N, C-alpha and C positions, 0 to 999 in steps of 0.2 A: 504494500500500500504506500503510494507516494502522495503526500498531501501538498496542496498549493501553499507555498509560504509567503507569496506576495499578497498584499491587500487587494482582494478582488470582490469586495462587498459592494452592494448597490447603495450603501450609505457611507458617509465620511468617517474616517477613523478618529476616535476621540483621543485627545492628549491627556485625559484625566484618568485613564485606566490602562492597565497592562493587559496584553493579549497574547495567547499562544494556542497552537493547535495541539490537541490531545486525542488519544484513542482509548477505547475500552471495549470489553466484550459483554454481550448479553448472555442470558442463560442458554440460548440456543447455539452459542459459539460464534455468533456473527460479530465482527469487529465494527464498531461505530466510530465515526469521526466527528469531532466537535471543536468548536471555538470556545475557549475559556477566557472569560473577562474578569479581572480583579481590580479593585480600587488601588490606585498607586500608593505606594508606601504603606500598605496595610500591615499592621503589626499589633501586637498585644493580644486582646481577646480574640477568640475564634469567631468567625463571621457566619452570618446567615447565608444560605445558598439557595439558588433557584435554577432548575433545569427547564429549558424552553425548546419547543419544537412546533413546526407548522409554518404556514398553512399546508393543507393537503395538496401535495404535488409541488411544493416549494422546497428550497434548500436553505441552509443556515446562513447563507450570504444575503438572504432577503429579510423578510419580516422578523423571524425569530432572532436573528443576530442583532437587529436594531433594538428590539426589546431588551435583549441581554446586555448590550453595551450601555444603554441608558440606565438600566437598573444597577449595573456595576458602578456607574458614576454616583449612584445614590447609596453605595456602601455594601452591596451584596457581591458575593462570588457567584458568577453566573456561567451557565454552560448551554450554549446553543448547539444542538446536535442534528445531524442528518439521520432520519430514520433508516432502518434496515432496507436494503435493496435500492437506495436512492443516494444521489449526491456523491460525496466522497466515502460514504460508509460502504461496508461490504455486504455480502449476500447475493447469491445467485439463485435463479435468474434475476436480471435487473428489472426494475420498474414494477415490482409486485408490492402488494400491501396485504396485511393480515391483522385483523382486530386483536388477535392474541399476541403475535410477535411485536406489533407496534405499540401495544400497551406495555409489554415487557421492556421495550426500549426506554420508557420513562423510568422503570424500576432499575434498569441497568445504569442509567445516569445517576440515580440515587446511590447505587452501589459505589460508583466512582467517587462521587462527592463525599460520601461518608468516610472515605479513606484518604482524604486530603488533609494535611496537618492544619491548614488555615481555616478549615470548615468545622463548625459545630455539627456533629452528626445527628443531633436532636433538633436541628433547626433548618430542615431542608424542605423546600416547596417546589411546585412545578407550575408552568404555564403552557397551555395548549392553545394554539391559534387555529381558527377555522376548523377543518376536519380533525386536527390534532386536539381540539378542545374536547371532542367526544372521547378520544383516546385518553386524555388527561383525567377526565372524570372517571373513566373506567379504571385507570391506574389507581386513583384515589380510593376506589371501592375495594381493591385487592391488596393495597400496600399501605398499612398504617404508619410506615416510616415517613410518608408524605404528610407533613404536618399542616399544609395549607395548599389549596389549589385555585388557580385562576383559569377560567375558560373564556377566551376572548373571541368574539364574533364567531361562535362555534357552529359547526355542522355536526349533526349525528349522521355519520356516513352510512351506518347500517340502515337507518330509517329512510334516508333519501334514496339509497340504492334499491331497497325492497319495496318502497311505497311511491317513489317519484316525488317531485317537488309538490309541497303542500298536500302530500298524501293523495295526489290525483290519480295514481295508479295502484292504489292499495286494494288489490284483489288477488285471489289465488290464480285466476286466469292470466292476469298480467305478469305475475311472478313466474308462472309456468312457461310463458312465452320467453321470458328472459333466460330462464334456466335452459331452455331448448337452444336458444341462440348461442349462449356461452358454451354449452357443451359441444355444439357443432364447431365452435371456434377452437376448442381444445383439440378436436380431431384434425382440423386444418393446420393448427400450429405444430402438432406432433409430426404430421406428414412433411411440413416445410422445414422442420428442425429449428424453428425460431418462434418468437412471440410477437404477434402483430400488435402494434401500438394503437391506442384509441385516438391519438391526437391530443395535443394540449389545448390551450385557449385558442379560440377561433383566430386564424392567421390574418384575416382581413374583414373589416366591417362593411356591411352594405348600407347601414343607417337605420334599418328597421328592427334591429335586435332589441331585446329587453334591456333596460338600463343596467342591470347587474352584469350582463355579458359585456356591455361597453366598458363598465368599470373594471372588469377582469382584464380586458384588452389594454386599458390605459395603464394598468400596473405591470402585467407580465410581458407585454409585447412592445413596450417602449423603453426608452433609456431610464425612466423612473424606476423600473423594477426588473428589467430583463436580466437573466443570468444564464450562461451557457450550460450549466448543469441542472437547471430547473426543469422539471417535467412539464409544468404548465407553460413555461416559456417556449418549449420545444415540442417533442413528439408525444408527451403524455404517458400515462400508465399503460401497461399491457392490458389488452381488452379483457382477458380472463382474470385479471386481478380482482374484478368485482365479485367473483364467485363467493368468496368467504364472507364478504359484507352482506351478500344476499341471504346468507344462511345463519347470521349471528346477530343478536341484539346487544349492542354495546352497553346500554344503560340498564341492563337487567338488575343489577344490584346497587344502583345509584341511591336508592332509598336507605341503604345500610351504611352510607358514608358517615363516619363519626366526626372527622376533622372538618374545619371550616372550608367553605367553597365560595368563591366570588365569581359570578357569571356576568360578563360585560357584553352588551350588544348595542348596535346602532338602531335608533328609532326608525329609520327608513330602510333598514336592511331587509332584503327579500328573505333572508334566512333567520329572521328574529324568532320565528316560531320554534326553532330548534332549542334555543336557550330557554324560552318560556316552558317548553315541554320538559326539558331537563330539570329546571327548577321545580316544576310541579311534581316530577317523579321523586325528587329529593325530599320535598316538604309536604306533599299532599295538598298544597295550596295553589290553585290556579291564579295566574296573574297575566294580564294582557294589557300592553300599552303603558306600563308604568313600572317604576322600580319598587323593590320590595325586600324586606328582611324577615326571615322566619328562622328563629333559633340562630344557628351559626352559618346559615346559608343566605346569600344575598344575590339578588338580581339587580343589576345597574343598567338602565337604558340611557344611552347617550343621545341627547337631543340633536336632531337634524343630521345624524351620522348614517352613512351607508355601510354595507358589509366591508368593502375594501378600505374605507376610511380608517378602520382599526388595524389595517396592515402597517401603515406608515405615516399617517397624518398625526404628527406629534401634538397638534393643537386639539385633537379630539380624543386621542388615546389618553385615558385618565391615569397618567403615571403617578400623580400625587396620591390618588386613591389606592393604586396597586402597591406603592411603597408603604403606605400606612397599613394596608391589610397584611402584608407580609411581616412587617416589623412588629405588629401587634400579635401575630399568631405563630411565628416561628420561634417558639420558646418552650 
């Protein structure tokens, strides 16, 4: 594994933090690559730490790295990692995803952070962005070492895969049609000896696309967020990667999460219902169109924000709130 040592992020490097590339293995033996950010001249007491990943189909040089660097400026040790099968991380074949393995990736990051001298092993949290928001919530349900969790602009990837957007294809017939198509794709891929890609974000706009598609284009396909290793910026996931998401419910045990969870979503995001659904699953309290706190679970709706605004719009990402949440709960 050869990691890029030059600064190739889509955001500027901060002079307030130290940065280095690191690797670690998950329990499946896959080597993950990550960027670790540390406050400059950190010394004395052990620090709180945060592992960050997402969005779904992005790499650590994009949104997750931005979150990690800004939070390191605020005093945390942070780790932005590429999930298994993507970016600079290992795993074959490439461009696959798995609810199990990608949930495990968060726990593997906790393994690594727990064994760094500068980190307090009892003060580790995680952030999942977009589709990795669902993976982060799933990780919080299985791993009590995760003392606090933030899901930002989250997708429940199992729900959207199995049910379609806004649950518009939530029927046995629709799912069976998808199973048939994906199984036929498996046969085709085996014969070809390769895995056909689904395509990333639409390569060209006609002008009549939904606003969220235009927003994805504006991030992944322009200088603002394009990265050569990003799946969404290029060829996308393998088509058959969707099989496991079609057959797994990510949030099955979200109602049993004991530690604090903060869910953040944009008021105008097409995906807001995923966060509202996750919050309801955790608390049993339905909330629509407003922020809410139930016990140690909080849903924060950002006024006038879209889904992609919470990728990189530092005027709308509530970093003050995120900092406050982690400093209060990582202890």
